[in-house]
C-alpha positions in Angstrom: -3.9 2.1 17.5 -5.4 -1.3 18.3 -3.9 -4.3 16.5 -6.4 -7.0 16.1 -5.4 -10.7 16.4 -2.1 -10.3 18.2 -1.5 -14.0 17.5 -0.5 -13.0 14.0 2.5 -11.0 15.3 3.5 -14.0 17.5 3.2 -16.3 14.5 5.5 -14.2 12.4 8.1 -13.8 15.2 8.2 -17.5 15.5 8.5 -18.0 11.7 11.2 -15.3 11.3 13.2 -15.3 14.6 15.7 -12.8 13.1 12.9 -10.3 12.8 11.4 -11.0 16.2 12.8 -8.0 18.1 12.3 -5.4 15.3 8.7 -6.6 14.8 7.9 -6.6 18.5 9.4 -3.0 18.7 7.1 -1.9 15.9 4.2 -3.6 17.6 4.9 -1.9 20.9 5.4 1.5 19.4 2.5 1.3 17.0 0.0 0.3 19.7 0.8 3.5 21.6 -0.1 5.7 18.6 -3.4 7.3 17.5 -3.7 8.2 13.9 -6.6 9.9 12.2 -5.3 9.5 8.7 -2.4 8.4 6.6 -0.7 11.8 6.7 -0.5 11.6 10.5 0.9 8.0 10.3 3.5 9.1 7.7 4.8 11.8 10.0 5.8 9.1 12.5 6.6 6.3 10.0 8.2 8.1 7.1 9.0 4.8 5.4 5.4 3.6 5.4 3.7 3.3 2.0 0.0 3.5 1.4 -1.2 0.9 -1.1 -4.9 1.8 -1.2 -7.5 3.3 1.1 -6.8 0.8 3.8 -3.5 -1.1 3.2 -0.2 0.2 4.4 3.3 -1.4 4.1 6.0 -0.9 6.7 9.7 -1.7 6.4 10.8 -3.8 9.4 14.4 -4.4 10.3 15.7 -1.8 7.9 14.7 -3.0 4.5 14.9 -6.7 5.2 11.2 -7.4 5.9 7.9 -6.0 4.8 4.7 -5.8 6.9 1.4 -5.3 5.2 -1.5 -4.2 7.4 -5.1 -3.0 6.9 -5.9 0.1 8.8 -9.3 1.5 9.7 -8.5 5.0 10.9 -12.1 5.8 12.1 -12.0 2.7 14.4 -8.4 3.3 15.4 -7.6 -0.3 14.6 -5.6 -2.4 12.2 -4.8 -6.0 11.5 -1.7 -7.7 10.0 -2.4 -9.2 6.6 1.1 -10.4 5.6 4.7 -10.3 6.8 7.8 -11.7 5.1 11.2 -11.0 3.6 11.8 -8.3 1.0 12.4 -11.1 -1.5 9.1 -12.8 -0.6 7.3 -9.4 -0.8 8.5 -9.0 -4.4 6.5 -12.1 -5.3 3.1 -11.1 -3.9 0.5 -8.6 -5.0 0.2 -6.3 -2.0 -3.2 -5.1 -3.2 -4.7 -8.5 -3.2 -2.7 -10.7 -0.8 -5.1 -12.1 1.8 -4.7 -13.0 5.5 -3.7 -16.7 6.0 -6.5 -18.0 8.3 -4.3 -21.0 9.2 -2.4 -18.5 11.4 -5.4 -18.6 13.7 -4.5 -22.2 14.6 -1.0 -21.3 15.6 0.0 -22.3 19.1 2.6 -20.0 20.5 5.3 -21.5 22.8 
C-alpha cells in the first residue's frame, strides 16, 4: 500500500517523539501490504476501524494514539489525515477532520 506524503509521518514522529517507533513500525509494515478491501485489511489489522467508505482508524502504541487515514483500495494508496493521542482523538470528528496543509511546510531534521 502506497502512503502518499511521507512527510506527514515524519511530522507526527517529530511532534510525538514517544510514538515515533510505533508509528514508523506501522508505516514500514503497512507499506509492504496490498489490500483490495477493508475485510482484507481487517484480517491483518484487527484493531482497525472503518469510519466510512474511505477513512480508517488505527490504534498506535497500544491504545495511546490514533491514526486516521484515507484509503483508496482501487489505487492501493492512502494518506494520513490526522494523528494524535487518544485524548485528542476524543475531541475531533473523525468523519470530518481534515488534513492540516501546514504539515506540508514541515522541515524534517
